[in-house]
C-alpha positions as CSV (number, residue, x, y, z in Angstrom):
1,M,20.3,16.6,-7.6
2,T,20.4,19.0,-10.4
3,G,21.5,16.5,-13.1
4,G,18.1,14.9,-13.3
5,F,16.3,18.0,-14.4
6,G,17.6,17.7,-18.0
7,L,15.8,14.4,-18.7
8,P,13.5,14.6,-21.7
9,G,9.7,14.6,-22.2
10,L,8.3,12.6,-19.3
11,L,10.2,14.5,-16.7
12,R,9.7,18.0,-18.1
13,P,6.2,18.8,-19.0
14,H,5.4,22.3,-20.2
15,G,2.5,24.4,-19.0
16,S,0.9,27.6,-20.2
17,G,2.9,29.9,-17.8
18,S,1.6,32.5,-15.4
19,S,1.6,36.3,-15.6
20,G,0.8,36.7,-11.9
21,P,3.2,37.2,-9.0
22,P,5.2,34.2,-7.8
23,G,3.5,32.1,-5.1
24,P,4.9,30.7,-2.0
25,G,6.4,27.8,-3.8
26,P,5.1,24.2,-4.2
27,N,6.1,23.2,-0.7
28,P,5.4,26.3,1.4
29,F,5.3,24.4,4.7
30,D,8.5,22.4,4.1
31,E,6.6,19.1,4.4
32,N,8.6,15.9,4.4
33,V,8.2,12.7,2.5
34,T,8.8,10.2,5.4
35,A,9.1,7.0,3.3
36,V,8.7,5.5,-0.1
37,L,7.4,2.0,0.5
38,S,7.3,-0.5,-2.4
39,S,5.1,-3.4,-3.3
40,I,4.9,-5.7,-6.3
41,I,1.9,-7.6,-7.7
42,Y,2.7,-10.9,-9.5
43,G,0.7,-12.7,-12.1
44,T,1.4,-16.3,-12.7
45,G,5.2,-16.2,-12.8
46,D,7.9,-16.6,-10.2
47,H,8.2,-14.1,-7.3
48,S,11.4,-12.9,-8.8
49,F,11.8,-9.5,-7.1
50,P,11.8,-9.8,-3.3
51,S,13.7,-6.5,-3.0
52,L,10.5,-4.7,-4.1
53,Q,8.1,-6.3,-1.6
54,G,7.3,-4.1,1.4
55,V,10.7,-2.3,1.6
56,Q,11.7,1.4,2.1
57,L,13.2,2.7,-1.1
58,C,14.0,6.2,0.1
59,G,17.4,6.2,1.8
60,Q,17.4,9.9,2.4
61,C,13.9,10.1,3.9
62,P,12.5,11.9,5.7
63,A,13.2,14.6,3.1
64,A,11.5,17.7,1.9
65,P,10.8,17.8,-1.8
66,T,12.5,20.7,-3.4
67,E,11.3,23.2,-6.0
68,N,11.9,22.2,-9.6
69,A,11.5,25.4,-11.7
70,S,12.0,23.5,-15.0
71,Y,8.3,22.7,-14.8
72,D,5.8,25.5,-15.6
73,P,4.4,26.1,-13.1
74,P,7.2,24.9,-10.7
75,V,6.6,21.6,-8.8
76,A,8.1,20.1,-5.6
77,G,10.1,17.0,-6.6
78,L,12.0,14.2,-4.9
79,W,14.3,11.5,-6.4
80,F,14.6,8.1,-4.9
81,Y,16.8,5.2,-5.9
82,F,16.4,1.4,-5.8
83,N,18.1,-1.8,-7.0
84,V,16.4,-4.8,-8.4
85,T,17.7,-8.3,-9.0
86,N,15.8,-11.1,-10.7
87,V,16.3,-14.0,-8.3
88,G,14.0,-16.3,-10.3
89,S,15.0,-18.9,-12.8
90,N,13.1,-17.4,-15.8
91,W,13.2,-14.2,-17.9
92,T,10.6,-11.8,-16.6
93,Y,9.9,-8.1,-16.5
94,L,8.8,-5.2,-14.3
95,A,6.1,-2.9,-15.6
96,N,3.1,-0.7,-14.6
97,F,5.0,1.6,-12.2
98,T,2.5,3.6,-10.1
99,L,2.5,5.8,-7.0
100,T,0.0,6.7,-4.3
101,T,0.3,9.1,-1.4
102,S,-0.8,8.7,2.3
103,G,-3.4,11.0,3.6
104,S,-6.7,12.3,2.2
105,N,-5.3,12.8,-1.4
106,P,-3.8,9.6,-2.8
107,H,-2.8,11.4,-5.9
108,L,-1.0,14.3,-4.3
109,F,2.3,13.1,-5.6
110,T,2.7,11.7,-9.1
111,L,5.4,9.5,-10.6
112,A,7.1,11.6,-13.2
113,G,9.2,8.7,-14.4
114,V,11.4,5.7,-13.6
115,V,14.9,6.0,-15.1
116,C,17.3,3.1,-15.8
117,C,20.1,2.3,-15.3
118,S,22.8,3.0,-12.7
119,P,25.3,4.7,-13.0
120,T,24.2,6.9,-15.9
121,Y,20.4,6.8,-15.5
122,S,19.8,7.8,-19.1
123,E,16.6,5.9,-20.2
124,I,13.1,6.4,-19.0
125,V,11.5,3.0,-18.7
126,L,7.8,1.9,-18.7
127,R,8.7,-1.8,-18.7
128,I,12.0,-3.6,-18.4
129,G,13.0,-7.2,-19.0
130,F,15.3,-9.2,-16.7
131,T,17.2,-12.4,-17.5
132,P,17.8,-14.7,-14.4
133,G,20.4,-13.0,-12.1
134,A,20.2,-9.6,-13.9
135,H,20.6,-6.6,-11.6
136,Y,19.6,-3.0,-12.4
137,G,19.8,0.2,-10.5
138,F,16.9,2.7,-11.0
139,R,16.0,6.2,-9.9
140,A,12.5,7.6,-9.8
141,Y,11.2,11.1,-9.7
142,V,8.0,12.1,-7.9
143,I,6.4,15.5,-8.1
144,A,3.6,17.5,-6.5
145,S,2.1,20.7,-7.7
146,S,1.4,22.0,-4.2
147,I,2.0,20.2,-0.9
148,P,-0.5,21.1,1.8
149,Y,0.3,21.4,5.5
150,D,0.2,18.0,7.2
151,G,1.6,19.0,10.6
152,A,4.4,16.8,11.9
153,T,3.1,13.7,10.1
154,G,4.6,14.2,6.6
155,Y,3.7,12.0,3.7
156,S,4.4,8.4,2.9
157,L,4.5,7.3,-0.7
158,Y,3.7,3.9,-2.1
159,F,5.5,2.8,-5.2
160,N,4.0,-0.2,-7.0
161,A,5.0,-2.4,-9.9
162,T,3.7,-5.6,-11.6
163,S,5.5,-8.7,-12.9
164,P,3.8,-11.6,-14.8
């Protein structure tokens, strides 16, 4: 998925660089992401997004995150895709996208960004509004600076969002 590496700002932070020899890469043990599981927290509104409650969002998982050298230093990254439909009867929104990781380090992977909308995926979104019946396709990019050995277990990621 090379097309995603050209996204601006949020997906391409710049570091200070390194003058030392190259390391073994950010995923030296070829660890897998086994799943990206979603959940949504609602405020007082309708429960309009059932497609985000407790489902697997990573169709290609298990998958090994690959090196993305457009970051300095390089990171291991993985794209996942998901579709959302507002099945409620009111206008509402999704916001506050967060990510946690299974295992001893819940912040091993970070969410670099959520990008809207299929098929062009051209806008990074922090919050997006939905009219009743509206349907959008998203992709999200997660990164880790270094993925430690986890044996045959791999890592599950937990993608979360809120809606009023």
